[in-house]
N, C-alpha and C positions, 0 to 999 in steps of 0.2 A: 336283796338277799336277806334271808332270816339268819341272824348270827347263830353260830353253832351252839353257843351257850343257851340260847333261847329255844332250841329244838327240844324234842323229847330227849331226855338225858342219855338214852342209849342209842340215839342216832348220831352218826359222825359224818364229817365232810372231809374228803381227801382231795388235795389239790396237786395235780400232776403237771409235769413240764411238757408232755406230748399228748396230742389228741390220739385217739384210737381210730385207725383206718379200718380195722377188722375186729370182730368179736368171735372169731372162729377158734374152737377149742384146740384143733391140731396145730395152731400157731402160737400156743400159750408159752412155748419156750422163748419166744421173742419178748424182750423185757417189757416193752410198753403194753403188750397184751397180757402177759403173765401177771403183772401187778394187779390187774383187775380180775382175771378169770381163774388163774391157777389155784386150785384147792378151795376157792370160794364158790364158783359155779360148777367147775369140772374138776374131778378128782382122778388120781392115778392109782395103779395097783399097789405101789410101794412109795415110801417117802423117806428122804434122808433127814435125819435129825441134825439141824445146824445150830440149835440152841444148847445142846448138851452132848453127851457121849453115848447116846443110844444107838448110833449107827443107822443102819437101814431098818425102817419100821414098817409094820403093816399099815395099809390104808384100806383100799377096797379088797385087797387080798389079805386074808388072815394069816396065811402061811405059804411057804414054797419049799420045794424039795428038788435036789439034783437027782434025776433018775438015770444019769449016765448017758453017754453017746450024744452029748449036746442038748439033751432034753431036760427041761425043768417043768415041774407040775405046780400050778398055782391053785389054791383053794380060796374061793371068794367068800366074803362075809355074807351070811344069810340075812334076808329081810331088808336089803337095800333097795330103795326106789329112786327113780329119776323124778325130776320136778314135774314131769307130765303124768306121774302116777304109775308108770310101768315099772315092773320089777327088773333089777339088774340080774343078768345071767351070763353064762360063758359065751353065748352067741354074740352078746353086745361087745365083749372084749375082742373077739375075733373080728367083728365088723369094724371096730375102732382102729385096729391095726391095718385092716384092708384099706380103709380110707387114707391112713397116713402114707401108705406105700402105693396108692393108686396113681396111675398115669393121667387120670382125669383132673387132678388138682395137684398143687405143689404145697406140701405141708412141711413146715419148719422142722418138726421133730424127726422127720425121716433121716435127716443128714447125720444124726448121731449114731446111726446103726451101721455106718461104714458100708462095707460090701457083704455084710452078714444077711443071709436069707433066713427068714423066719417062717415056720410052718405051724399053724395053730390047729389043734385037734380038740374039739369039744368032747369031753369025757362024760359029763353030765351037767345039769344046770349050774352047778357051783364049782365045777372042776374043769380046768383047761390045761392041756399040755402044749408047751412051746418048744419046738426043736430049732436050734440055731445051727446053721451051716456056714462057715466053720463054727465049731463049738465056741461059746462065748461065756467065759467064767464069771463075768460081772452082769449077766443077763438080768438078775433081779434088780440090780441098781439101774440098769437101762429102763426098766419098767416105770421108774419114777419120772420119765420124760413124756409119756403118752397119756393124754386124758381120755377117759372112757365116755363114749356117747352111745345112745340107743341104736339098735340094729336098723331102725327106720330112717336114720339120718342119711340124707342123700350124699352122693359123691360130688358135692360142690360146697363151696363156702356157705355157711349159714349166718343169718343175721339175728336169729333168736336162739341162742345156744340152750340145749337141754342137758342138764348134768345131774350128778348125784350129790353135789356139794350142798353146804348149809344155806346157800343163797341162790336166788334166781334173779335174772335181769328183768326188772319191771319197767325200765325206761332206757332208751338210747336215743338221744337227740344229737345227731352227728355234729361234732365241733363244739357242742355246748356242755352236755353232761350225760353221765350214765348213772343209773340208780340200781343198786342191788338191795333186795329185801329178804330178810331171813325167812326161811320156810319152816312151817311147823312140822312138816312130815319128814324132816331130815333124820336119817338113820342113826346118826351119832349124837354126841353131846351137843346141846344147844349153846351156841356162842352168846356172849353178852351183848354184842352189837346187833341191834335190830334192823338197822338200815344204814347203808353207806352211799353217799352221793359223791361222785367223782367229777371234779371240775378241772379245766385245763387253762393254765396261765404260763406263758413262755418266760416271763421275767422272774428270776429267782427272788429278787427283792419283793416282788408282789406276792409270791407264794409265802415267803416268810412273814410278810406283813399281815396276810390274811389269818395266819395262825395266831399271831400276836394280838390281832384285833378280835379274835373269837369268831371269825367268819369261816374258819376251817380248823380241823383238828390235827391233821398230819400233812406235812409237805415232805415227801420222801427224798427229794433232791433239792438242796439249797447250796449256795456257794460259801466259801470261807469268808468272803467279804461281809455277808449278812449274818453269819453264825456268831452272834454276839451275846447270846443269853444262855448261860450255863444250865439254867433250870429247864430249858426246853430243847436245846440243841445237842445232837449226838454225833460224834465222829466215830467211824468204824472202818477197818480195812475191808473193803468189799472184794468181790471175786472177779472184778472186771480188769481186762488188759486192753489198753489202747495201742493200736498199731496202724501202720500203713501197709495194705496188701499190695505187693508188687506182682505184676504178671511177668513171670520170668521168660515168657515166649515172645513178648513184644520188644520191638526196638524203641529206644536204645537200652531198656533195662534187661534185655536178654544177655548183655555183657556183664559179667560179675564185677568188673571195675566200676561200672556205672552204679550198680547196687551198693558197692562199698562206699562210693562217693556220696550217695544219698545219706547213708548212715553217718559218715564223717562230717557232713555239713550241719548237723543238728547239735545245738548246745542244749542238751536235755536238762541239765541242772538248772538252767535259767527259768524253766517253767514252774519249778517247785517253790512254793511260798509266794508266788506272784499270781499267775492265772490258775494255778492248781494248788490245792491246800498242802500245808506241811504234812508230812507223813506219807505222801505219794512216793512210790518207789520206782526206780528205773528198772525196766523190764529186760530180761534176757531170754524169756520164753513166752509162749502164747498163754501159758497157765500160771497161776500165782504160786508163790513159794510153798504153799501148803499142799501141793500136788505130789502124788506118788512119783518117784523117779526124779525129783527135782535135782538139777545138776549145779552144785555150788561152785564149780570151777569156771563157769561162764562169766564174762564181764561185759558190761555195756560198751558199745563202740565209743572211743574217745572223740571229743569234739576237736576236729583238726581240719579247718577250712583249707589250709594249704595242701594237705594230703588229698582232699576232695578235688581241688583244682588240678593237681598232678595226675590223679587217676583219670579224670575226664580228658586231659591232654593226651595221655597215653592211649586211651580208647579211640580218640579222634584220629591220632596218627596211624592207627591200624584200620581206619576206614569206618568206624562207628559214627553215625550221624548224631552227635550229642546235642545238636540244636533242635531235634524233634520236640514237639510240645509235650509237656507232662502236665496233665490236669489232675489236681487233687479234688476228689468228690467226697464231701463230708455231709453228715446228717445233722440238720438243725436240731437243737435241744437234745442231742444224743447224750451229752454230759455237760455240766456247768462250764461255761466259757469255751465251748467247742469252737466257736467262730474265731475267738482270739488265738487259740492254739493253732488252728488251721492257717490263719493269716501269717502267724510267725513262722510256721514251717515253710510256707511259700517264699517268704522273704529270705530265709536262710538258704534255701535251695538256689534262688536266683543270685544271691551274693557270691556263690562259688561257680556260677556259669551255666546253671540249668535254665531252661525256658519253661518256667512253671507258672500255672494259674490255678485259681480256686473256684469251685462251684459248690455252693451250699444248696442242698435239696431236702425235701421232706422225706419222711420214712419210706413211703411207697415207691418213690422214684429211686431212692438210695438202693433199695432191694434189687432193682434192675441191673445195677452196676456191681453189686456185692455178690450175687449168685449167678451161676452159669445158666444159659449161655451168655457170655459177656458181650456187650455191644462193641462193634469195631470202632476204631478211632485212628486218626493220624497220630503217630507217636503212641503214647500210652496213658493210662489212668492209674493213679494211686488212690485206692479207696481207704479213707480214714474210717476206722471202725472201732467198736468196743466189744470185746468178746468176754462172755461170762462163763466161768467154770467153777462152781461152788461145790462140786461133787467129789473132788479129791482124786480123780483118775484122768489121765490124759486121753483116754478113749473118747471122752466127751468133746474133744477138740481136734485131735491130730489128723484123723482121716479126712474130715470135710474141710480142714484148713490146708492140708499139705499133700494128701494122696493125689495121684494123677487123676483119679475119678472124683475127687472131692468137690462138692458143689460150690465151695468158696475158695478153692485152691488156685494159686498162681504158679504151682510147681508141677513138673513132670519129671520125676527122677526115680529110676528103678530101685536104688538103694533105700530111698525114703519109703516106697511102697512095701519093700520087703521088711524093713524094720517095723512099720506099722502093723503089718500082718502078723509078724512073730510076737510083738509085744501084746497085741490084742488077744492072742491065744494063750499067752503065758500066765503064770500065777507067781505069787510070792516074790522072792528076791530076783528071780530071772526077769519077771515083768518090770520091776523097778529099774533094773540094769539096762534093759532094752530101751525103755522110755528115756532114760538118762543119755544113752548113746544117741538117740534120735534128736533130743534137744540140742546136743553139741553139734551134730552134723548139719542141721538146718541153720544153726546160728553161725558157726565158724566156717564150714566148708561151702555151703550153698549161698549163704547170706540171703535167705529166702525172702525176707521182708524187712521192714523198718519197725522193729519193736521199740515201743516208747515207754509206757508207764503202767505199773500196777496201781490201781486207783484207790483213793480214800472216799468213802461216802459220808455225806453230811445230811442229816435230817432234822426237821423241827417237829416236835411232838407237843401237843397241848398238855399243860400240867394236869388237866382233868383225866387224862388217859394213863393207864398202866401198860406201857409198851416200850420196849427197847429194840431199836433196829439191830439187824444181824448181817452177816455176810450174804444172806439171801435177799436182803431188802431191795436190791436193785432189780431183781428178777421177779419177786413175788411179794405180796403183802397180804398175808393170811389174816382175814378179819377175826377168825376164831382165836388168834393169839392176842387180841386187843381186849383189855379189861378197863374198868373204871375205878378211880380212887375213891 
C-alpha cells in the first residue's frame, strides 16, 4: 500500500470498520452506506447544518415555500448536472421518490415518512410541488433524507450510482476498496480532496494504527482503548442510541413482566468506562437528549437482578413459558466493542433465569431480522441495534420504531399510533408536548424495548487534515468538509 503521505497531497484514504454490501443511493440513510455516498456521490434537496446554527440549508433546492393544504413548492438550483452529464430537473426528483416508495425494491429512507402519502407534481423543469397527506409540517426537513437520482435509474438496486455530488465512484472492489474521484463538472464549489480511497478493517487498533503510520488519513470509528493521541483523536457525542428491540407480540416477551425483567437484569453503568468510552450516557428514549420533546422526567431502569427473578417467577406462575429461548441478534462492527457488549448482556440475562443466546451476523443478514417481515422463531429474538437521529425531531424515529405499521417496530398499540399521528401533524409547543408524552408512554407504560446507551464517537484524523468530526460523522462523512493544513 502506498502510504497516505506519499500520495498526491490532496488524495486521502479513509479506513472504515464495515464493508459496503450496497452502493445504492436510496439506502444512504444506513450509516455504513451513508459515510461513503451521502452528499459525496448523491445529494439531497435540503441539508441540515450540524456544524453551526444555520438550521435547514439549501442543497439541490434553492428555496421552498409552504403553499397551504399540505403542499410545499421546491425550486431547484439551475445548471446542475449528474455525473453522466444529464441535467437535473423536477422529473428526476419525482422519479427519485417513486423509487424510494416503489414496491419493487426496499429503500431504507422510505421508513422515515411514516404513513405520509406524497404526491409530486412537476410544475416546470426547475419547480416541483409536493403534497403530503396528512400535512407534514417538517416536510422540507424530511427532504434531507432522500438522495436524487436521474429519471433513467431503474427500479432496482444499482451498482454504479449516478449522482449530482462532487464525486463519482470510479472503483468498487467488493470487500477491498471503494474509490471516489472528484469530478470537474460539479455544479457547486470544488472540494479540496481530489480522490478518496475507502478501505475496510474490522479491528479498531488496526484502523488507528494505519492513521498513525500514514497509511490512512481518517478512521471515523476507533475505541477508547486506542484513542491515546490528543493531536489526532477526537471524542464527540454522536446521535446514535443503542437498544434491544423487543417484539411485544412474541412469547415470552408479550408479557410486560418479562420485558421489565429484561430491563432490570442489566447493569448499564458497568459498561461505561470499560467496553464503552467515558461520556456514554444511559438512554431513556430512542433519540438523543438534543431532540424536540425530550422528557427529562424519565429515568433508566435500575439494575435489580432480584426484581428480575421475581418478575419472571410471577409470570411463570401465571402460565408464561419463561424458559422459551431468547436469541440476541447483533451486527458485527456496528459500533466498537459490540461483541463484548452483546456477550455481557446475554450473561446478565441468563444470571436472572432467562434462556438467552447470542448470534453475531453481518449487516445484510442483520437487516433480515431488523425490518419486517420478521422471521419466525421458537421463543423470540432481541435485535441489538444502533439508531441514528441527528436531525432534532422524533419524526425521524418514532413511526418506524414504534407504530403498528412501522418497519422496525415491535409494538402494536393504538395509543402509540394516535400519539405519533398527532405529534407528526402538530407544530411548536404542542408538537414537543405530544412527543414528550409518547416518550414517557413507551418507556414507563409499555416498556416497549430495552433502551441502553446514547453513544460517544471517537475518530482518528491525520494531523495533515483540517477536519473535526461532528454529531453526523457516524452517518455521513462529507469529503467537501475536509481541508488540508
